[in-house]
C-alpha positions in Angstrom: 0.0 -0.3 -0.2 2.7 2.5 0.6 4.6 2.0 -2.8 1.6 2.2 -4.6 0.3 5.3 -2.7 3.9 6.4 -3.7 2.2 6.6 -7.6 -1.1 8.3 -7.1 -3.0 10.2 -4.6 -5.7 7.8 -4.3 -5.6 3.9 -4.1 -7.6 3.4 -7.5 -5.7 6.4 -9.3 -5.6 9.9 -9.4 -9.4 10.4 -8.4 -11.0 9.8 -5.1 -13.5 6.9 -5.1 -15.1 4.3 -2.7 -12.0 2.5 -2.5 -10.4 5.3 -0.7 -13.6 5.5 1.6 -12.8 1.6 2.3 -9.3 2.2 2.7 -9.5 5.3 5.2 -11.2 3.0 8.1 -8.3 0.1 8.1 -6.2 3.1 8.2 -7.6 4.9 10.6 -7.7 1.8 12.7 -3.7 1.2 12.1 -2.9 4.7 13.6 -4.3 3.8 16.6 -3.7 0.1 17.1 -1.0 -1.1 14.5 1.7 1.4 14.8 0.8 3.5 11.6 3.0 6.4 11.5 5.7 8.8 10.1 7.6 5.8 9.2 5.0 5.4 6.3 4.8 8.5 4.7 2.7 7.6 1.9 0.0 6.2 4.0 0.0 9.1 6.3 -0.4 11.8 3.6 -3.2 9.4 2.5 -5.1 9.9 5.3 -4.3 13.6 5.5 -5.8 13.9 1.8 -9.0 12.3 3.4 -9.2 14.7 6.0 -8.7 17.2 3.9 -11.6 16.5 1.9 -14.6 18.9 2.6 -17.1 16.2 2.6 -15.1 14.4 5.8 -15.0 18.0 7.1 -18.5 18.4 7.2 -19.1 14.8 8.7 -16.9 15.9 11.7 -19.0 18.8 11.9 -22.2 17.0 11.8 -21.4 13.9 13.8 -18.6 14.8 16.3 -15.3 14.1 16.6 -13.9 10.8 15.3 -12.8 8.3 18.0 -12.0 5.1 16.6 -10.8 2.2 19.3 -9.7 5.0 21.6 
């Protein structure tokens, strides 16, 4: 995953797709439970792009802070 995200911005290419929505959950979990951190810069950048999306921000505003497995 790290290498593939070094080639494109999103999992299925250069456009955000459902694949990215699906992959965001396990990567969010991995940051809390499995040690996903700055050693994986492409994966962390991916999560940063997800978090920067207006739809993500609106969801947080509407639903409250996201606390996965904490």
